[in-house]
N, C-alpha and C positions, 0 to 999 in steps of 0.2 A: 529444416528448423534450426534457427540460430540459438545460441546459448545466451543465457542471461548474463549481463555485465555485473561487475562487483557492486556498482551503485544500485542496480535493480535488486540484487540479492539483499543488499543492506536495507533498501526500502521495505521489502517484504518482511525482513527480520524485525525491523522497528515496528511495523504495523501489527505484527503478531504479539508484541509485548503488551502488558497491561499497565495502566497508568493510575497512580494513586492520587495525584494532586492536579488541580486545574493548571494548565500551562506547561506541565512537565513534558508532554509529547511535543509541543511546539518548540520548546527549548532544546529537546533532544534532536529534533529535525535540524535546527540551526547549528547546534554544536557538533553533533556527530556526523551529519551528512553535508553540512555547509550548503544547505538549500533553503529557499524561502518556503513557507508553508504552501503557497500557491503552486510552486514548481513540484514540490513533493506530491501533492495530490494529483497533478497532471501526470506525473510518472506512474503513480499508483493506479490511476484509472486506466492508463494505457496497458499496464501489466495485466489487468483483469481480463483483457481480451486475448491474451497470449497463451497458447498451449504450453509453452515452456514454464510459465509461472504456475499454471495449473498442475503440471507434473511435479514441480518443485515443492509447492505448498498447497495441496488440494483442499484441505479443510478450510484454510484461511481464504483462499481465492473463491471457493464456492460460497462461503459466508458473506464475503464482501460483494459478490455478484448478486446475492439475494437482497442485501441491503440496498444496493444501487437500483435494482429492478423495482423494489418496493417504493423507493423515492420517486422513480420515474412514473410509476402508476399513480401516485398521489397528485402529480401535476396535472 
């Protein structure tokens, strides 16, 4: 099992935060991580399938997996 990179840890940390205003998360993605929103979500989605991410943030990863699975079921 490989370890999570600093960027991957930062993505998980940012995703775990709550946002009060519209656009605040997207602004933080650009400013704090220097990523486009598209790239951020690609990285995040990849993390949801990794055991390292689950071990690091089990509550967050399991919640996001449930949301992803529900959206897939809707399609």
